[in-house]
C-alpha positions as CSV (number, residue, x, y, z in Angstrom):
1,M,-19.3,-24.7,21.7
2,L,-19.0,-22.2,18.9
3,N,-20.3,-22.7,15.3
4,S,-21.2,-20.5,12.4
5,L,-23.1,-21.1,9.3
6,D,-22.1,-17.6,8.0
7,C,-19.8,-18.2,5.0
8,V,-18.0,-15.1,3.7
9,D,-16.2,-14.7,0.3
10,C,-13.0,-13.1,1.8
11,V,-10.0,-15.3,1.0
12,D,-7.0,-13.1,0.1
13,E,-5.7,-15.4,-2.7
14,Q,-2.6,-13.1,-3.3
15,H,-1.3,-13.7,0.2
16,S,-2.6,-17.2,0.9
17,E,-0.9,-20.4,0.0
18,F,-3.2,-23.0,-1.5
19,R,-4.2,-25.2,-4.4
20,R,-7.6,-26.2,-5.5
21,W,-9.3,-29.6,-5.3
22,T,-9.5,-31.3,-8.7
23,A,-11.3,-34.4,-10.0
24,E,-8.1,-36.3,-9.6
25,D,-8.3,-35.8,-5.8
26,G,-11.3,-38.2,-5.8
27,R,-13.7,-35.8,-3.9
28,P,-16.1,-34.5,-6.6
29,E,-18.1,-32.5,-4.0
30,R,-14.9,-30.5,-3.3
31,I,-13.8,-29.6,-6.8
32,G,-12.8,-26.0,-7.0
33,D,-12.5,-25.6,-3.2
34,Y,-9.3,-24.6,-1.5
35,K,-6.7,-27.0,-0.2
36,M,-5.1,-24.4,2.1
37,S,-1.6,-24.3,3.4
38,L,-1.7,-20.7,4.6
39,L,-5.0,-18.8,5.0
40,R,-5.1,-15.1,4.7
41,I,-8.3,-13.1,4.5
42,D,-9.2,-9.7,3.1
43,P,-10.4,-7.7,6.2
44,D,-12.4,-5.3,4.0
45,R,-14.4,-8.2,2.5
46,A,-14.9,-9.7,6.0
47,R,-16.0,-6.4,7.5
48,G,-19.2,-6.7,9.6
49,H,-18.8,-10.4,10.3
50,D,-17.6,-11.3,13.8
51,L,-17.9,-15.1,13.6
52,F,-17.8,-16.9,10.2
53,R,-16.2,-19.4,7.8
54,A,-14.3,-18.5,4.6
55,K,-16.1,-19.5,1.4
56,G,-14.3,-22.3,-0.3
57,W,-12.5,-23.4,2.9
58,E,-15.1,-23.9,5.6
59,I,-12.8,-25.9,7.9
60,A,-11.6,-22.9,10.0
61,L,-13.9,-20.9,12.3
62,I,-12.9,-17.3,12.0
63,C,-13.6,-14.6,14.6
64,S,-13.0,-10.9,14.9
65,E,-10.7,-9.3,17.4
66,K,-13.8,-8.3,19.3
67,V,-15.0,-12.0,19.7
68,K,-11.4,-13.1,20.6
69,R,-11.2,-10.5,23.4
70,C,-14.7,-11.6,24.7
71,L,-13.7,-15.2,24.8
72,E,-10.4,-14.5,26.5
73,N,-12.0,-12.2,29.0
74,V,-14.4,-14.9,30.2
75,G,-11.6,-17.5,30.4
76,V,-12.7,-19.8,27.6
77,T,-10.1,-22.5,27.1
78,G,-9.3,-25.0,24.3
79,I,-9.2,-22.4,21.5
80,R,-6.2,-21.6,19.4
81,F,-6.1,-18.2,17.8
82,K,-3.9,-17.4,14.8
83,S,-3.7,-14.1,12.9
84,I,-4.9,-14.6,9.3
85,V,-4.7,-11.0,8.0
86,H,-1.6,-10.2,5.9
87,K,0.5,-7.4,7.3
88,E,2.8,-5.6,4.9
């Protein structure tokens, strides 16, 4: 099992697709957080973090390529990897 309490302010809002929770959504503890359709992170702001969650959208567990390779090399199953860095 993997988990991380490290939360990094790294969402690339320019390339992500989202809206924010509002009072009308009925979840006052989530107001201002992301309701994400497409997550993209800024790799410069995430630099130095190998396993973390994105501030404002703590649902996804994000890992570096280094951690991804380690997990694949030892044959870990049940994980779905998806690229979240915008490529021009």
